[in-house]
C-alpha positions as CSV (number, residue, x, y, z in Angstrom):
1,M,148.2,224.4,197.4
2,T,145.7,223.2,194.4
3,A,145.9,223.3,190.6
4,P,144.5,226.7,188.9
5,R,141.2,226.2,187.3
6,P,141.3,226.0,183.5
7,A,141.0,229.0,181.6
8,D,139.0,227.4,178.8
9,P,136.3,225.2,179.9
10,P,134.2,223.3,177.5
11,S,131.4,224.7,175.3
12,E,127.9,223.5,176.0
13,D,128.0,221.6,172.7
14,L,131.6,220.3,173.4
15,S,130.2,219.2,176.9
16,R,127.2,217.6,175.5
17,L,129.3,215.4,173.0
18,A,131.8,214.7,175.6
19,V,129.2,213.0,178.0
20,L,128.0,211.0,174.9
21,H,131.3,209.3,174.7
22,G,131.8,209.0,178.2
23,V,134.3,212.0,178.6
24,A,134.1,214.3,181.8
25,T,134.1,217.8,181.7
26,S,135.0,218.2,185.2
27,Y,136.5,216.4,188.1
28,S,136.3,216.7,192.0
29,P,139.5,216.7,194.1
30,S,137.4,216.9,197.2
31,P,133.9,216.4,197.9
32,D,133.0,219.9,198.4
33,R,135.0,221.2,195.2
34,A,134.4,220.8,191.3
35,V,137.1,221.5,188.7
36,A,136.3,222.0,185.0
37,A,138.5,220.0,182.3
38,S,139.9,222.3,180.0
39,A,138.3,222.3,176.5
40,T,141.8,221.2,175.2
41,A,141.9,218.0,177.1
42,V,138.3,217.2,176.4
43,T,139.1,217.9,172.5
44,L,142.1,215.8,172.3
45,T,140.5,213.1,174.3
46,L,137.8,212.9,172.1
47,A,140.1,212.9,169.1
48,A,141.9,209.6,170.7
49,L,138.3,208.1,170.5
50,G,138.0,208.8,166.8
51,V,135.8,211.9,167.4
52,D,136.5,215.2,165.5
53,A,135.8,218.1,167.7
54,S,138.4,220.7,166.7
55,T,136.0,223.2,165.4
56,P,132.5,224.4,166.6
57,G,131.3,223.1,163.2
58,A,133.1,219.8,163.8
59,V,131.5,219.5,167.3
60,R,128.1,220.2,166.1
61,A,128.4,217.4,163.2
62,A,129.8,214.6,165.8
63,L,127.1,215.5,168.4
64,A,124.5,215.4,165.6
65,A,126.1,212.0,164.6
66,R,126.2,210.6,167.7
67,E,122.7,211.4,168.9
68,R,121.4,210.0,165.8
69,E,123.4,206.7,166.4
70,V,122.2,206.6,170.2
71,G,118.6,207.1,169.2
72,E,118.6,204.5,166.3
73,R,120.6,201.8,168.2
74,L,118.6,198.8,169.1
75,L,121.6,197.4,171.2
76,P,124.8,198.6,172.6
77,P,127.9,196.5,171.0
78,T,128.0,194.4,174.5
79,V,124.9,193.6,176.4
80,V,125.3,192.4,180.3
81,G,123.3,189.9,181.9
82,W,123.6,188.5,185.4
83,S,122.5,184.7,185.8
84,G,118.9,184.5,186.9
85,S,117.7,187.6,185.5
86,P,117.4,188.9,182.0
87,P,119.6,191.5,180.5
88,A,118.3,195.1,181.6
89,A,119.1,196.1,177.7
90,L,116.0,193.7,176.4
91,A,113.7,195.8,178.2
92,A,114.2,198.9,175.9
93,L,113.3,196.7,172.6
94,P,110.0,197.2,171.0
95,E,107.4,194.9,172.1
96,G,107.3,191.9,170.0
97,T,110.9,191.8,169.2
98,R,112.2,188.2,168.3
99,L,115.4,187.0,170.0
100,R,118.2,184.6,168.8
101,I,120.9,183.7,171.2
102,D,123.7,181.7,170.0
103,T,125.4,180.5,173.2
104,E,129.1,179.9,174.2
105,Q,128.2,176.4,174.5
106,G,126.9,175.8,170.9
107,E,123.2,176.1,171.8
108,S,120.7,178.4,170.0
109,R,117.9,179.8,172.0
110,A,115.0,182.2,171.5
111,E,114.7,183.5,175.4
112,A,117.2,185.3,177.4
113,D,115.7,183.4,180.7
114,D,118.2,181.1,182.5
115,L,121.2,181.6,180.2
116,P,124.4,179.8,181.3
117,P,127.4,181.8,182.3
118,G,129.4,182.8,179.1
119,V,129.9,185.1,176.3
120,H,127.1,184.3,173.7
121,R,126.1,186.2,170.3
122,L,122.6,188.1,170.8
123,T,120.7,188.9,167.5
124,V,117.5,190.7,167.7
125,T,114.7,191.4,164.9
126,T,112.0,193.8,165.4
127,P,108.6,193.7,164.2
128,D,109.3,196.3,161.5
129,G,112.3,194.3,160.1
130,R,115.1,196.0,161.9
131,T,118.0,193.7,163.0
132,A,120.9,194.2,165.7
133,T,123.6,191.8,166.8
134,A,125.6,192.1,170.0
135,H,127.9,190.4,172.3
136,L,126.0,189.2,175.5
137,I,128.2,188.4,178.6
138,V,126.3,186.6,181.1
139,A,128.2,186.2,184.7
140,P,127.1,184.7,188.2
141,P,125.6,187.6,190.2
142,R,128.8,187.5,192.4
143,L,131.8,185.7,193.4
144,P,131.2,183.3,196.4
145,T,132.3,184.7,199.9
146,P,135.5,183.2,201.2
147,A,135.0,180.4,203.3
148,G,136.2,181.3,206.6
149,R,139.1,183.6,207.5
150,S,142.8,183.2,205.9
151,H,146.0,184.8,206.9
152,G,149.1,184.9,204.4
153,L,152.2,186.5,203.3
154,L,153.0,189.5,200.9
155,V,156.1,189.7,199.1
156,Q,158.3,191.0,196.1
157,L,159.4,187.8,194.7
158,Y,162.7,189.4,193.3
159,S,163.3,190.4,196.8
160,L,163.0,186.7,198.0
161,L,166.5,185.1,197.6
162,S,167.3,181.5,198.6
163,R,170.8,179.9,198.4
164,R,169.6,178.5,194.9
165,S,168.4,181.6,193.1
166,W,170.5,183.5,190.6
167,G,170.8,186.9,192.3
168,M,167.0,187.5,192.5
169,G,164.0,185.6,193.8
170,D,162.6,183.3,191.5
171,L,159.4,180.6,190.9
172,G,161.2,178.0,192.5
173,D,161.7,180.1,195.5
174,L,158.0,180.9,195.2
175,A,157.1,177.4,195.2
176,E,159.3,176.7,198.1
177,L,157.8,179.9,200.1
178,A,154.4,178.7,199.6
179,G,154.8,174.9,200.6
180,W,156.8,176.0,203.9
181,A,154.1,178.8,204.6
182,G,151.2,176.4,204.2
183,R,152.8,173.6,206.2
184,S,154.4,175.4,208.9
185,L,152.8,178.7,209.3
186,G,149.3,177.7,208.5
187,A,149.0,180.4,205.9
188,G,146.1,180.5,203.3
189,F,148.1,182.5,200.5
190,V,151.0,184.3,199.3
191,Q,150.7,187.4,197.5
192,V,153.4,188.7,195.0
193,N,154.1,191.7,192.8
194,P,153.0,191.4,189.0
195,L,155.4,188.9,187.3
196,H,154.4,190.4,183.9
197,A,156.9,190.4,181.1
198,A,159.2,193.3,181.2
199,V,160.4,195.5,178.4
200,P,163.6,194.0,177.4
201,G,167.0,196.0,176.9
202,A,169.3,197.4,179.5
203,P,168.8,199.3,181.7
204,T,165.4,197.8,182.3
205,D,162.9,199.3,184.1
206,P,162.6,197.7,187.4
207,S,159.2,198.5,188.1
208,P,156.9,195.6,187.8
209,Y,153.8,198.0,187.3
210,R,155.0,199.2,183.8
211,P,155.5,195.9,181.9
212,S,155.8,195.0,178.1
213,S,152.9,192.9,178.5
214,R,150.3,192.0,181.2
215,R,149.1,188.7,179.2
216,F,152.5,186.9,179.4
217,P,154.8,186.2,182.3
218,D,158.4,187.3,182.5
219,P,161.1,184.4,182.0
220,V,163.6,186.1,184.0
221,H,161.5,184.4,186.9
222,L,162.3,180.8,185.6
223,R,164.2,178.4,187.9
224,I,166.5,177.3,185.5
225,E,167.6,174.0,187.2
226,D,164.0,173.1,187.5
227,V,163.5,173.1,183.6
228,P,163.5,169.3,182.8
229,E,165.9,169.8,179.7
230,A,168.6,171.2,181.9
231,A,169.8,167.7,182.5
232,Y,170.5,167.1,178.9
233,V,172.3,170.0,177.6
234,E,175.0,169.2,175.3
235,D,177.5,171.4,177.0
236,P,177.1,171.0,180.7
237,E,180.4,172.7,181.4
238,R,178.9,175.8,180.1
239,L,175.9,175.5,182.0
240,R,177.9,174.8,185.2
241,A,179.8,178.1,184.4
242,L,176.7,180.0,184.2
243,L,175.5,178.5,187.8
244,E,179.0,179.6,189.0
245,R,178.5,183.2,187.6
246,A,174.8,183.3,189.1
247,G,176.1,182.2,192.4
248,R,178.4,185.3,192.6
249,L,175.4,187.4,191.9
250,R,173.7,186.2,194.5
251,E,176.6,186.2,196.9
252,A,177.0,190.0,196.1
253,V,173.4,190.5,196.9
254,L,173.4,188.7,200.2
255,H,176.7,189.5,201.5
256,K,178.5,192.4,199.6
257,G,175.7,195.0,200.1
258,A,175.0,194.8,195.9
259,L,171.6,195.8,194.8
260,I,169.5,193.3,192.7
261,D,170.5,193.4,189.1
262,R,167.6,192.2,186.8
263,D,169.5,193.0,183.8
264,A,172.7,190.8,185.1
265,V,170.2,188.0,186.2
266,W,168.7,187.8,182.8
267,E,171.9,187.9,180.9
268,L,172.7,184.9,182.5
269,K,169.5,183.0,182.4
270,R,169.0,184.0,178.8
271,E,172.4,182.4,178.0
272,A,171.2,179.2,179.9
273,L,168.1,179.3,178.2
274,E,169.6,179.4,175.0
275,L,171.5,176.2,175.8
276,L,168.2,174.5,176.9
277,G,166.5,175.3,173.8
278,E,168.8,173.4,171.8
279,V,167.8,170.3,173.8
280,P,165.0,168.4,172.0
281,L,161.8,168.1,173.8
282,G,160.5,164.5,174.6
283,P,157.5,163.2,173.2
284,G,155.3,164.2,176.2
285,R,156.9,167.5,176.8
286,R,156.3,167.9,172.9
287,A,153.0,167.5,173.2
288,A,152.4,169.4,176.1
289,Y,154.1,172.3,174.4
290,C,151.8,171.7,171.5
291,D,148.8,172.0,173.4
292,F,150.1,175.1,175.1
293,L,150.6,176.8,171.5
294,A,147.1,175.7,170.4
295,E,145.7,177.0,173.7
296,Q,147.5,180.5,173.5
297,G,146.9,181.1,169.7
298,Q,147.4,184.5,168.1
299,A,148.2,186.3,171.3
300,L,151.3,184.1,171.9
301,E,152.3,184.2,168.3
302,D,152.0,188.0,168.6
303,H,154.0,188.2,171.7
304,A,156.8,186.1,170.6
305,T,157.0,188.1,167.4
306,W,157.3,191.0,169.1
307,C,160.0,189.8,171.2
308,A,161.8,188.5,167.9
309,L,161.6,191.7,166.5
310,A,162.6,193.6,169.3
311,E,166.1,191.3,169.4
312,V,166.6,192.9,165.7
313,H,164.9,196.4,166.0
314,G,164.8,197.5,169.4
315,S,162.2,197.3,172.0
316,D,160.2,200.4,171.1
317,W,157.9,199.5,168.2
318,H,157.3,203.0,167.3
319,R,161.1,203.0,165.9
320,W,160.5,199.9,163.9
321,P,160.4,200.0,160.1
322,T,156.9,201.4,159.2
323,G,155.6,197.9,157.7
324,L,156.7,196.2,160.9
325,R,154.8,198.6,163.2
326,D,151.4,196.8,162.1
327,P,151.2,193.2,163.5
328,R,148.9,192.1,160.7
329,S,151.0,193.4,157.7
330,A,152.5,191.4,155.1
331,E,156.0,192.7,156.1
332,T,155.5,191.5,159.6
333,T,154.2,188.0,158.4
334,Q,157.5,188.1,156.1
335,A,159.8,189.2,159.2
336,R,158.1,186.6,161.5
337,N,158.7,183.8,159.0
338,G,162.3,184.7,158.7
339,L,162.6,184.7,162.6
340,M,160.9,181.4,163.3
341,N,163.5,180.0,165.5
342,R,163.4,183.2,167.6
343,V,159.6,183.1,167.7
344,D,159.6,179.5,168.9
345,F,162.3,180.4,171.5
346,W,160.2,182.8,173.1
347,S,157.2,180.7,172.8
348,R,159.0,178.3,174.7
349,L,160.0,180.7,177.2
350,A,156.4,181.5,177.9
351,W,155.4,177.9,178.2
352,L,158.0,177.1,180.5
353,T,157.3,180.1,182.7
354,D,153.4,179.4,182.6
355,T,154.5,176.0,183.8
356,Q,156.7,176.7,186.7
357,L,153.9,179.3,187.7
358,T,151.5,176.6,187.7
359,A,153.8,174.5,189.8
360,A,153.9,177.3,192.3
361,Q,150.2,177.5,192.7
362,R,150.0,173.6,193.0
363,A,152.8,173.6,195.8
364,G,150.6,176.1,197.9
365,L,147.7,174.0,197.3
366,E,149.1,170.9,198.2
367,A,150.4,172.4,201.4
368,G,146.7,173.1,202.4
369,M,146.5,176.7,201.5
370,P,142.8,177.5,200.4
371,V,143.9,180.2,198.2
372,G,147.6,179.6,197.0
373,I,149.2,182.5,195.1
374,V,147.8,185.7,194.7
375,H,148.8,187.4,191.7
376,D,148.9,191.1,190.9
377,L,147.5,192.8,187.7
378,A,149.3,196.0,186.7
379,V,147.1,198.7,185.7
380,G,148.7,199.2,182.3
381,V,151.7,198.4,179.9
382,H,154.5,200.3,178.4
383,P,153.5,202.3,175.4
384,G,156.4,200.7,173.4
385,G,156.0,197.2,174.5
386,A,154.4,193.8,173.1
387,D,150.7,194.4,174.3
388,A,150.5,198.0,172.9
389,W,151.9,196.5,169.6
390,A,149.7,193.6,169.3
391,Q,146.4,195.3,170.6
392,Q,147.0,198.8,169.3
393,E,143.5,199.1,167.9
394,H,142.4,198.7,171.4
395,F,144.7,201.3,173.1
396,A,144.1,205.0,172.7
397,A,146.9,206.7,170.7
398,G,148.5,209.7,172.3
399,M,147.2,209.2,175.6
400,S,148.5,208.1,179.0
401,V,146.9,206.9,182.2
402,G,147.5,209.1,185.4
403,A,145.9,210.9,188.2
404,P,144.3,214.4,188.5
405,P,145.8,217.0,191.1
406,D,144.7,216.4,194.7
407,A,145.4,217.6,198.4
408,F,148.5,215.6,198.2
409,N,150.0,216.1,194.6
410,A,149.0,219.6,193.2
411,R,150.5,218.7,189.7
412,G,148.8,215.5,189.3
413,Q,150.3,212.4,188.0
414,D,151.3,210.7,184.7
415,W,152.0,207.0,184.9
416,G,153.0,206.6,181.2
417,L,150.6,203.7,180.2
418,P,148.6,204.2,177.3
419,P,144.7,203.4,178.3
420,W,142.1,201.0,176.7
421,R,139.5,202.5,174.5
422,P,136.1,201.7,175.8
423,D,134.5,202.1,172.6
424,R,136.8,199.3,171.2
425,L,136.7,197.0,174.0
426,A,132.9,197.1,173.9
427,E,132.9,196.5,170.3
428,S,135.1,193.4,170.6
429,G,133.0,191.9,173.7
430,Y,136.0,192.8,176.0
431,A,138.1,190.2,174.3
432,P,141.5,191.7,175.5
433,F,140.2,192.1,179.2
434,R,138.6,188.4,179.1
435,E,141.7,186.8,177.6
436,L,144.2,188.6,180.1
437,L,142.1,187.5,182.8
438,R,141.8,183.9,181.6
439,A,145.5,183.7,181.2
440,L,146.4,185.0,184.8
441,F,144.0,182.9,186.5
442,R,145.5,179.7,184.8
443,Y,147.9,179.9,188.0
444,A,146.3,182.2,190.4
445,G,144.2,181.4,193.2
446,A,143.4,185.1,193.7
447,L,144.0,188.1,192.0
448,R,144.7,191.5,193.0
449,I,143.8,194.3,190.6
450,D,146.2,197.3,191.0
451,H,143.9,200.6,191.0
452,V,140.8,198.8,190.6
453,M,138.8,202.1,190.3
454,G,140.2,202.0,186.5
455,L,137.3,199.5,186.0
456,F,135.2,202.3,186.3
457,R,137.0,205.2,184.9
458,L,140.7,206.6,184.2
459,W,142.3,210.0,184.1
460,W,143.5,210.4,180.5
461,V,146.3,212.7,179.9
462,P,147.2,213.8,176.3
463,Q,150.8,213.4,175.3
464,G,152.8,216.6,175.6
465,H,150.5,218.1,178.3
466,P,151.0,218.2,182.0
467,P,148.7,215.7,184.2
468,T,146.6,218.8,185.1
469,E,145.5,219.0,181.5
470,G,143.9,215.5,181.7
471,T,140.2,214.3,182.2
472,Y,138.3,211.3,183.1
473,V,137.1,208.6,180.7
474,R,134.4,206.4,181.9
475,Y,134.2,202.4,181.2
476,D,131.3,200.4,181.2
477,A,131.8,199.0,184.6
478,E,128.8,196.8,184.6
479,A,130.6,194.9,181.5
480,M,134.1,195.0,183.0
481,L,132.7,193.6,186.3
482,A,130.7,190.9,184.5
483,V,133.9,189.8,182.5
484,L,136.0,189.9,186.0
485,V,133.2,187.8,187.8
486,L,132.7,185.4,184.9
487,E,136.4,184.6,184.3
488,A,137.2,184.5,188.1
489,S,134.3,182.0,188.7
490,R,135.4,180.1,186.2
491,A,138.7,179.4,187.7
492,G,137.3,179.4,191.3
493,A,139.4,182.4,192.4
494,L,139.2,185.4,194.4
495,V,139.4,188.7,193.3
496,I,140.9,191.9,195.5
497,G,140.7,195.3,194.5
498,E,143.2,197.9,195.2
499,D,140.8,200.6,196.1
500,L,143.3,202.8,198.1
501,G,143.3,206.7,198.0
502,T,140.5,208.6,196.6
503,V,137.4,206.7,195.2
504,E,134.4,208.0,193.5
505,P,131.1,207.3,195.7
506,G,129.6,204.0,194.8
507,V,132.7,202.2,193.6
508,R,133.3,200.3,196.7
509,E,129.6,199.4,197.1
510,A,129.4,197.9,193.5
511,L,132.7,195.9,194.0
512,R,131.4,194.5,197.2
513,E,128.1,193.7,195.7
514,R,129.8,191.5,193.1
515,G,132.0,189.7,195.6
516,V,135.3,191.6,194.8
517,L,137.2,192.4,198.2
518,G,138.9,195.6,198.9
519,T,142.1,196.6,200.5
520,S,142.3,198.1,203.8
521,V,145.5,199.2,205.2
522,L,146.2,199.9,208.9
523,W,147.6,203.4,209.1
524,F,144.7,204.8,206.4
525,E,141.8,203.3,208.6
526,R,140.7,206.2,210.6
527,D,137.1,207.7,211.2
528,W,137.3,210.4,208.2
529,D,133.7,211.4,208.8
530,G,133.9,211.8,212.6
531,D,136.8,212.8,214.9
532,G,139.6,211.5,212.5
533,R,140.9,209.0,215.3
534,P,142.0,205.5,214.3
535,L,139.2,203.3,213.3
536,P,138.1,200.7,215.9
537,P,138.3,197.1,214.4
538,D,134.6,196.5,214.9
539,N,134.1,199.3,212.4
540,W,136.2,198.0,209.5
541,R,134.7,196.3,206.5
542,A,134.8,192.4,206.4
543,D,135.2,192.1,202.7
544,C,138.7,193.3,202.4
545,L,142.1,191.9,202.8
546,A,143.7,193.9,205.6
547,T,147.2,194.5,206.0
548,A,149.7,196.8,207.8
549,T,151.4,198.0,205.0
550,T,152.2,197.6,201.2
551,H,155.3,197.8,198.9
552,D,154.9,201.5,198.6
553,L,154.6,202.3,202.1
554,P,157.1,202.3,205.2
555,S,157.5,199.1,206.8
556,T,155.8,198.7,210.2
557,A,159.0,199.1,211.9
558,A,160.0,202.3,210.2
559,R,156.4,203.5,210.8
560,L,156.8,203.2,214.5
561,T,159.9,204.4,215.0
562,G,159.4,207.3,212.5
563,E,162.3,206.3,210.3
564,H,160.6,206.8,207.2
565,V,160.5,210.7,207.9
566,E,164.1,210.4,208.2
567,L,164.5,208.6,204.9
568,R,162.3,211.1,202.9
569,D,164.1,214.0,204.5
570,S,167.4,212.7,203.3
571,L,166.3,212.3,200.0
572,G,164.8,216.0,199.8
573,L,161.3,214.5,199.6
574,L,159.6,216.6,202.5
575,T,157.3,219.4,201.7
576,R,157.1,220.7,205.3
577,P,159.8,221.3,207.9
578,L,161.5,218.1,209.3
579,E,160.2,218.9,213.0
580,E,156.7,219.2,211.7
581,E,156.9,215.8,209.8
582,R,158.6,214.1,212.8
583,A,155.9,215.6,215.1
584,E,152.8,214.5,212.9
585,A,154.5,210.7,212.4
586,A,155.2,210.4,215.9
587,A,151.6,211.7,216.8
588,D,150.2,209.0,214.3
589,A,152.0,206.1,215.7
590,G,151.2,207.2,219.3
591,E,147.4,207.3,218.5
592,W,147.6,203.7,217.3
593,L,149.8,202.4,220.1
594,S,147.4,203.7,222.5
595,L,144.6,202.2,220.9
596,L,146.2,198.9,220.8
597,S,147.3,199.2,224.7
598,R,143.5,200.1,225.6
599,L,142.4,196.8,223.7
600,G,144.8,194.8,225.6
601,L,146.8,193.7,222.3
602,L,150.2,194.7,223.4
603,H,151.8,191.8,224.9
604,G,155.6,191.4,225.9
605,T,157.9,189.1,223.7
606,G,160.1,186.1,224.6
607,G,157.9,185.7,227.9
608,G,158.8,189.0,229.3
609,G,156.7,192.0,230.1
610,D,158.4,194.6,227.8
611,T,155.5,195.9,225.7
612,S,157.5,198.7,224.1
613,S,159.6,196.6,222.2
614,E,159.4,197.1,218.5
615,E,158.6,193.4,218.1
616,A,155.9,193.6,220.6
617,Q,154.4,196.4,218.7
618,I,154.4,194.9,215.5
619,Q,152.7,191.7,217.0
620,A,150.1,194.0,218.4
621,V,149.4,195.5,215.1
622,H,148.6,192.2,213.5
623,R,146.6,191.2,216.7
624,F,144.5,194.5,215.8
625,L,143.9,193.3,212.3
626,L,142.7,189.9,213.4
627,R,140.2,191.7,215.7
628,T,138.6,193.3,212.7
629,P,136.2,191.4,210.5
630,A,138.6,191.4,207.3
631,R,138.3,187.9,205.5
632,M,141.9,187.9,204.5
633,V,145.0,189.3,206.8
634,G,148.3,190.0,204.8
635,V,151.6,189.9,206.6
636,W,154.2,192.0,204.6
637,L,157.0,189.5,204.9
638,P,159.9,192.0,205.5
639,D,157.8,192.9,208.7
640,G,158.5,189.4,210.0
641,V,162.3,190.3,210.3
642,G,162.1,193.8,211.2
643,D,162.9,195.3,207.8
644,R,163.3,199.1,207.7
645,R,163.4,199.8,204.2
646,P,160.4,200.3,201.6
647,Q,160.5,198.4,198.3
648,N,159.4,201.5,196.6
649,L,159.4,205.0,197.5
650,P,157.1,207.1,195.5
651,G,158.3,210.2,194.2
652,T,161.8,208.8,193.3
653,W,163.4,207.5,190.5
654,D,167.3,207.0,190.7
655,Q,167.4,208.7,194.2
656,Y,166.4,205.6,195.9
657,P,166.9,201.7,194.7
658,N,163.3,201.1,194.0
659,W,162.5,197.5,193.4
660,R,166.0,196.1,193.7
661,L,166.4,195.5,197.8
662,P,166.4,192.1,199.1
663,I,164.5,191.4,202.4
664,A,166.6,192.4,205.2
665,D,166.8,192.5,208.9
666,A,166.2,195.1,211.2
667,L,170.2,195.9,210.9
668,G,169.9,195.9,207.1
669,R,171.5,192.6,206.5
670,P,169.9,190.5,203.7
671,V,167.9,187.6,204.8
672,T,167.6,184.5,202.7
673,L,164.5,182.2,202.2
674,E,166.2,179.7,204.4
675,D,167.0,182.3,206.9
676,L,163.4,183.4,207.3
677,A,162.1,179.8,207.5
678,A,164.4,179.4,210.7
679,S,163.6,183.0,212.1
680,P,162.3,183.0,215.5
681,R,161.3,186.6,215.1
682,L,159.0,185.5,212.0
683,H,157.7,182.5,213.4
684,A,156.5,184.5,216.5
685,L,154.5,186.9,214.6
686,M,153.0,184.1,212.5
687,E,152.0,182.3,215.7
688,V,149.9,185.3,216.8
689,L,148.0,184.8,213.5
690,R,147.8,181.1,213.8
691,E,146.3,181.8,217.3
692,G,143.7,184.2,216.1
693,G,145.2,187.2,217.8
694,A,145.0,185.7,221.3
């Protein structure tokens, strides 16, 4: 089933206007089919970009203005150059044009050759006296190829409870995991879910992919006892009582079948952090905090101000008093001054969280990991949250990011995330994107970018309209990639793009050219251009992170047994008869097991010869991954103990406990970090990777 073709395709003038603003007038749900975007979608999208296309006359006027602007423009707002070659945009300037480049390093140059990497200011003057200025982003041509292959663990941090955590995994657990995995398992990295700040208020959306802020982390992940001020609280009995309550939360999850309750954890941690906030910082700690405030500047002040205002007025800034909806208004300044203690409280929490994130990365590196912690960048932010308030001039009002209809979802998708405006990004020299990356690379050895195709284009859905009434808006991919490569190279970090699903032609090639790794998941790697059979290991790409599964997919055990079909059936998610789904799942798993057997990868476990055991099959899957040329191989940590349940089941909201399950064994019993470290099954699986799949 496919969505019907829109009845009102754009007129010729509207189509020309749309193309000039990077707005698509059609999309291809499959290589052999094109569907026209509706005139309504194109008109509303242009309006979100500040272009009036509401009437034929307005379209003609906007078209004439845009064509005149493009024809007269000497430079785009942002010019991109790659080290070793002059920016291509300069070739179009009139002969004899003079250049002045004020570099980020404080130099002034008249030539564009051999510029240092950075974000510079370019001024041009033509022989007839016309002038123009632009941001000039110069980046290394590509990120370095990882030195050698590494293997590591993938985990949703909240699901990793230790005997010290407060009802959900925390940054102390992450540091312990990294230190143990690096030293005992030879792991090169640990990849976690986004740790961005969530929108406050109960019940909190448990999804880590719809945060309040991507710029700052969530203090719910703090290990309270690791904050130095915890030793000096004035009321230690009160803190001890909080620790006891936290212990009951932890025990409920580990031993009584309770789900992870982020809100309950945060209620306790917030009370503890209020106590810690009353402890004066020592001189060294005070100096470090002041340095952090200076480094983070306006962005941190805005974030902390939003948090303080949300305590008073609620977590959706659209519902605040009118004057407070503008972060630069006199009313906001006055309110911030009146809430200075709360602004300082939230600023300090950002600093404490940043400190523990840095400590986790340091623990991994000191344990011998070449990469350390791989952090995850969500594709967007909540429309009512801190980033959307502080950076609202960069977001497209009245729009949401999603996905068009395709063979798997005829109704399309609306993710409820406001998109960045490409024109405003370019005008700012991509400042919001640069600052976001710089913040994350403070404590990341690598960064996974969710839906990396969003660097090229995003599906915009007008509010109040179904996802079928959307259209693609294009971003300057060269500029976005230049910023990404620049900031990653400065940090000495890797970048992994999540490029699963439908990807427009040329995207994977462009990412590979710049040294951005892709994501390859075993069950999706088939010869789609040939017989559709599982792709032999030699035919996999090298520039990728290869895994057996992800947080949005069934565990490997469930995939091999077909239990994921039964789960979806029990929740009413199947679109075909149960027997048909079972047969297809069994055939899929059977084809892979047959290939594993032909390649000699199925070995018996425990010294025996039983190659039909689930544990042996999971080991064989990972031996296969090691046969591929993939530069990184990841093990979904729950696979190491036979967990059956996905952490997230797309298509569900309250029917399934998404983002609230602890890691569990094959019988559904929660497994602590300490249990994982002692698990013979996990050690046997990781030994397969240490031995290189032998």
